[in-house]
N, C-alpha and C positions, 0 to 999 in steps of 0.2 A: 639821393635816390628817392624814387616815388614812394617806395614802401616805408622808408624812414620818415618821410613827411607825413604819411598816413598814421603811423604807429605812435610817434612821440615827438616832443619838442626838445631840441638840443639845449642842454643846460648843464650846469655843474652839479656836484654832489658833495654833501658835507663829509663823505667818506674819502675824499681825495687825499692823497698823500704824495710826497715827492718821491718819484721813482728814481732808481739809479744811485741810491745812497752808497757812499764809499765805506760805510760801516760794515763790519763782517756780518754775514748771515749764518746762523747755526742750523744745519740740516737736522732732520729728525733722527739721523743715526749718530748725532753729536759731532760730526765733522763740520768744518767751516769753509765758506767760500767768500769771495769778494762781494760785498753788498750790491755792487753795480751789476752783477750777473743775475741777481734775483729778478724774476718775472720778466726776463728778456726773450721768452719764447723758446728757450733751449734749456733742457734739464741738465744743470751742472752738478747738483748733488747726486750722489750715487743712487739714492732712493727717490730722486725726482721731487723732493719736498720743496724745492725752491720755485717750482712751477705748478703749484696746486691752487685750488680755489681758496683754501684757507690762507695761504701766503699772499695771494695776489688779489683778493676780492675787492680791496679798497683802491686799487689802481684806477686812475683816470686817463693815463697816457697823454698828459697835457702836451700840447704842441701840435703843429700842423704836419710834422714829419713822422708821427707815430700812429700806429694802428693798434687798437685794443683787442686782444684775443678774447674769445668767449669766456675763459676762466679768469681773465684779468691781466695776463701777460702783455707786454708791449713789444712790437716789432716794427721794423722800418716800413713806413707806409707805401714806399715805392714797390715793395714786394707783394703788396696785396693784389690778388686776382692775376697772378703771373703764371698760374698753373702749377706752382711748386708749394708744397706744404711748409710754411715758415712757422706758424703757430703749431705746437705739437698736437693740438686738437683739430687742426685743419680748418679752423674757423675763419682764417684769412681768405679761404676759397669758397666762402658761403655763396651759393648760387643766387640768393636774393641781392647780396651786396655787389656781386660781380655782373649782374644782368644789365644790359643796355635798355634803353627805353622801350624798344620793341619786345624783347624777350621778357622784360618785367611785366608788360601788359598781359602777355601770355600766362606767366606764372600767377598773376593776380586773378585772371579769369579762371584758372584751374582751381585756385583756392575758393573762389566765390561759387563755382559750380552753377546750380540752377537758381541760386539766391539773387534777388534784385539788389541794386544799390539802395541805400548806403551800406548794406551788409557786406562783410569782407570774407566770410568763411562759411562753407557748407560742411556739415558733419552729421553724425548720427548719435542719438541718445535713446537707449531702450528701443532700438530698431526703428526709430522715427527720425526723419530728417529735420534738423534745426538750422537756423541761420544766425550767425553771430556778428555783432557790430565790432568795429576795430577796438572799441573801448573794452570789450570782453576778451580780447585776444592778448595773451602774454600779461595778464593781470595777476598771476600767481594762483588762479583758481582754474582747475580742470573742468571744462564744461562738456567736452566731447568724449564719446565712448573710447576712441582710439588715442585720446590725449593730444591730438595734433595741434590744438590751440595753445599748448604750452611746450611745444617741441623747440629744441635748441635752435634749429635752422631758421625758424621764423623769428623767435624771440631775440636771438643775439644780433639780428640785423636792425633792431630798434635802439634808439638812444633814450636813456632814462631821463625824466624831467628832474627839476631841482628838488632837493630834500627827499630823495628816494634811495632805495637800496636795490642793487641789481642782483637777482638770484643767480644761482649757478647755471640754470638753464637759459638765462638771459632775460627773464621776465622782471618787471619792476614792481616793487611794493612801496607803500608809504614809509617814511622814515620812522614814524612812531611804531610801526609794526616790526621793526628790526629788533631782534633779541628781546621780545616782550614775553617770552616763555610760552608762546603759542605759535604753532606753525602757520605761516602765511604764504610762503613760497610753495608751489606745488611739489617741489622736490625737497622741501624741508631745510634748505640751505641757509635760511635766515636764523636758524636756531642751532647751528653747529657749535658744540661746546668750546672748541678751540678758538672760535671767533668771539663768542659771547662771554666767556669767563672773565670776570673783573680781575684786576691785579691781586696778588696774594695779600692777605691781611698780616700786618706786623703787629702782633699783640704786645702790649706793654706789661712789664712785670714790676709792680711797686716794691721798693725795698725800704724798710723802716730803719731810720738812723737814730742816734741819741737825741734827746729832747732839745738840745741846744743847736742842732743842725736840721736843715731842711731835708725832707725825704726826697729820694731820687727814683727814677724809673729806668729800667733796663729793657732792651728789646730782645724778644725771644725769636727763634727761627720762624719764618713765615708759615702761615697756615693757608693752604690752597683751598679756594672755594670749589664746590662741585656745582656745575650748571644743571639745574633741574628744569624740565619742561612739564607743564601741567597738561598732560594729554595721554592718549593711548596710541600705540603704534599699530597700524593696519598690517595684517600678515601678508607676506609675499606669496599668495596662494594662486596657483594657476587656475584660470577660468573664473576668477571672482573679481568683481569691482563693487565699490561702495559709493553711495551718494548721500548727501545730507537730507534727512527726512523732511525738513521744512523748506529748503531752498532748491533741492534737486541738483545741487552742485556735486560733481564727481571728485573723489579723492584718489590720489595716486597710490598704488600699492606700496607698502613699506614706508609710507609717510606717517607723520604724527597728526592725530585728530584731537582738537581741543577738548578739555575736560567737560563732561556732561553733554557732549554732542550725541545726538541720536542719528544713527545711520540706517539706511536701507541696504541690505546685502543682496546684490544681484549676481546671478550666475550667467556667464556667457553661453551662447548656443552650444549644445553638446555637453552641458553640465547641469546638475540639479542641486538645489539647496534643500537639505534635509532638516534644517532648523527653521526658526520662526521667520527669518528674513529681516527682523528688526533687532538692532543691537544698540547698546549705549555704553559710553565711556564713563565708568563709575570709580569711586574711591575718594582719596584725599590727596593733598599736595605731596605726600610722601609715597603714596602707592596708588597707581591707577591701573585698571584692567577692564577688559570688556565683560559685560554682564553675561554674554553667551559665547559659545564657540562659533568660529567661522568654518563652514563646511560646504564647499562646492565640489560635488563628486562627479567624476568623468562618467559619461554615458556612451553606450554603444547602441546604434539603431538596431531594430529587429533584423535578425539575419534572414536572408532569403532562403536558407536551408529549412527554416520553420514552415515555409509554404510549399516545399517540395513534396509531392505526393509519394515519393519513394522512401521518405524518411519518417521516423518517429523521433521526436526531440524531447529532451528534459533539461530544464534550466535550474541551476543550483546557485543561489546567492549567499550573502553573508548570514542571512537568517534562515536558510533552508531552501526548500523547493519554491520556485517562483513560476509565474505563468509565462511561458515562452512567447506567447502571442501578444504581449504588451509591446508598445511602440519602441520603448527604450529599456536598456538594462544597465545596471550600475557596474562600476569598475570591479574586476575580478570575478564576475559571474561566469560560471562554467556552463557551456552548452554541450550536451552529450547527444550524439546522433547514432541511431541504430536503424536497421531496415524496418519499414512500416509493415503492418500485417499484409500478407499476400505477396511479400517480397522476401528474398533471402540474399545473404551476402555471397557474392561471386567467389570471393577469396575467404576461406574459412579462418585464415590467420588474422584477419582484420574485421572484427565484429562491431567495433564502436569507434566513432570519431569524437574527439574532444577539442573544444575551442574555448578560449578565455577572452573576456572583454578587457582589452589592453588600455594603457594610459594614453594612447593616441586616438582612442575612440573607434578602434577597429577590432575585429575578432581575430586573435592570433591562434593559429592551429598548433595544438600539442600533438594530436594524433589524427591522421587523415581519415576521412569518412570511408566506410565500407562501400564497395561497388554493389549496389542493390539491383537485382534482376527480378522481374515478376515471376511468380510461381505459376506455371501454365499447365493446362491439360489434366488437372487432377480433380476427381470427384470426391467429395467428402463422404466418409463412411457414416457420418451423422445425418447426412441429407442425401440418401441414395437416389431419391427420385428427382433431384435437382441437377440440371445440366448448367453448371455455373457460367459457361461462356455464351449461353443463349440469351438474346434480348428480343424485344418486340417493337416493331415500327408502327406507330399510329398516325393516322392522317386526320386533320381537322376538316369537318364538313363546311360547306360554304356558308357564309354569314346569311342570316343572323344566328343560325344554329351554331353553338359552340361545342358540339359533341365531337369527340375524337373516336374514330373507328379503326379497328385493326387493319393493317395493310400488308405487312410482310414480316418475316422473321429476319434476324441478323446475328452476327457472330462477333464477339469481342476479340480483337487482335492485340490491343494495347490499352493503357489507361484512357487514351483519348479517341481511339479509332475503332469503328465498327464496319464490318464487311456485309454488304447485301447486294441484291440484284438491281441493275440499273432500271429495269422495268417497273420497279416499285415507285418510281417518281414520274411515271407517264401520266398524261392527262391534265397536267397543270399548264395554264397559259404561259407562254415564254416570258411575259412581262411580270408574272408573279414571282415573288421571292420564295422559293420552295422551302427554305429553312424555317420560315415562320408557320408553315402548314403542318409540320411534322414534329413528333416527339419520340424519344427513345425510352422504352420502359425496361427496367431490369427484370429479367425472368421471362418465362414462356406464358404469355397471357393473350387473350383475344376478346375479352369483354369490353365493350365501349365504355367511355367515361366522359364526364363533363368536368371542366375546371373547378366548378363549385361543389362537385361530389366529394364525399369522404371515401375515396376509392382505395387508398392505401398503396397506390403505385409509387415506386421511386422513379421520378421523371427526370430525364436529361434533355436539355435543349441543344440545338444543333448550331455550331458555329460556321460550318462549311460542308459542302458536298463535292467530293472529287470523283471524276470518272476514271475508269481503268480500261485500257484498250490493249488488245494483243498486238505484239509488234508487227504482225502481218496483216492486221485488219485496221480499217479506219472507223469502224463502228464500235462505240463503247460497249463493253460486256458486263461491267460490274460498277458498283458505287462504293466509295469509302466515305463514311459519315465521320466528321470530326466534331467532337463535342465541345461545349463551352467549358464544362468542368469535368475533371477526370472521375473514373469509377474508383470507389474505395474497395480494394480487393480484399477477399477473405474466403471463407469456406464456401459461401453461396454465390460469390461473384469473382470470377477470375478469367483470364484470357485462354484461348485455345493455343496449343503449341503449333508453331509453324516453322518449317525449315527455311531459314533465311539464306542458306548457302546454295539453294537450287539454281541451276542455270536454265534460262528460258529456251535455249536452242533445242530444236527438234522435239519440242513438247507439243503434243496435240491439244488443241483448245477444247473441242467438244467431246462429250462423253454421253451418247444417247442411252436411254434406259427407262425403266418404269420408276418414276419418282412421285407417284400419286400419294404416297404416305408422307411426303415431305411438304412443308410450306415453302412458298416462294421466298427466296433469300436465305433459306436455311442451309447449313453447312453439312457436308458429309465428312465424317472423321474415321480414322482407323485407330485401333487400339482396344484395350490398353496395352501399350508396349511395356514389357517387363512387369505386367500386372499393375501398372501405375499411370502411365502417361497416354493421353489421347492427342492425336495430331490431325490437323486440317488437311484435306485432300481435294475436295470439290465444293463448288457453289451451285446449288439448285436454282435454275432460272425458270423452269416450267415443269409440268408433269412428266415430260418425256426427255428433258435435256438438263444436263449439268455441265459446268465448265471446270476444267482442271486448273486450280489456282496457281499451279506451278508455272502456267503460261504467262502470268503477269506478276511474278514474284518480285521483280525489280521495282515496279511501280508501287506495290504494297509496302515494301521496305522503305522506299524513299518517303512515302506519306507518313509512315510511323515515325521516322527520324525527324521529319520537319515538324510534326505535331509536338514532339518533345521540345524542340528548340523554340517554338513560338510561345508555348505556354509554360 
């Protein structure tokens, strides 16, 4: 196959042994099977120990009629690529080995991605795309962030050159690197103790005889060697990967890193490293350990609830209160949600929502949020002269003068919506964008200002202007101003109450009268109801006319709902 020709040269290995021996094979559970059944692709030992990498790693499956499974077992070559799993690890159905010339070219193009020849694989390292040559693929060293360059599917389709050792994942390393007490295979299979342990030592026990006879030696029970690797094991920690400080080579989690190696600890997206990021394998031949702890902590993105104007939020982490407005929060941070000032919980039994930063990077709800409704139509006893739902509409003079002059009054209906008269926007050329010529000022003011003045006004910019029309009329009667940012409600700023259940049928629009004491765009209210609430009834459009707002209640309600959904 093309991939085999690219990856390696067909050759023998010094680790070859004769498969199919008739000598008995002892399973790990101490039972025995016919040696001919060892490494034949089928698990004959009850514990499967006859078909493991430890038992079969030295197999070469010599002969034209045998196929070598990824772990070393040998099966009938005619069964390769027949759609049936004959190797227990399914390596006889490897898509690279089974591809025809056309599909192989497609697979190779997918591996290469945007990389040009002679590169064979495109992948990422530290969020950057890199291109690998075939000599860097399946060489026992993990170069890619997702470890694809050392995956079994690719590596097991290559043949190892002479004087080499095939790792469990199929990669090939040099003969001298096998069992040298340092991990060279990306999966650490070149240093498995069951493979590398030398035969037991038979110690000799000298026995002293009389002077006229020679001394003799007796053998004592064997002493088993313990295979020691000079290195430190990387932790199997979710969200973490480590690279060599000097070569930028990636190490596989749970693998052994040689003694005195310096690594850079990286955390995948969605995790954060709270240690130095540099670590080193230290100690001696008898005891190795990492100089520092590995710690990649799961993060949750900032919750959108933090930006909801209806809520006040508080975040509590491991070390106490934290800033809820930071971009990310660590695992187990608790987010508490209550109603913001100017809002109250609709249901008295649910006053606080609680959410926890979970190990999947999302906020898990412990207690649902309260349903927070704006407190409307109440005047503060501490500010008796302030009408909290009243705002002022200012208009900018024509360039080059940047003065803003009072134009109309307005009424707060919701955090984003203000009601005023449509005539407040007359006089502008149609091609002009009216939004840029007007600003909304919190409170009842009429003194002109310039942008450069220290005026003290709380200014709101306009996102859109909607017209409101009575169902029986084609002429707009009112304007609904939609703000860019919402009002921050409290004692001095809050909406007027408005009956959202009103039906528009048979409601007269016009209500003539003397409104000379009102400003254009100002509202007429009734109340206080029950000595507390004020409610909107009419909109003043001139000195002699007001409109009954019940006549276009539906349009007002729809605009309020849409403004909440958009922002």
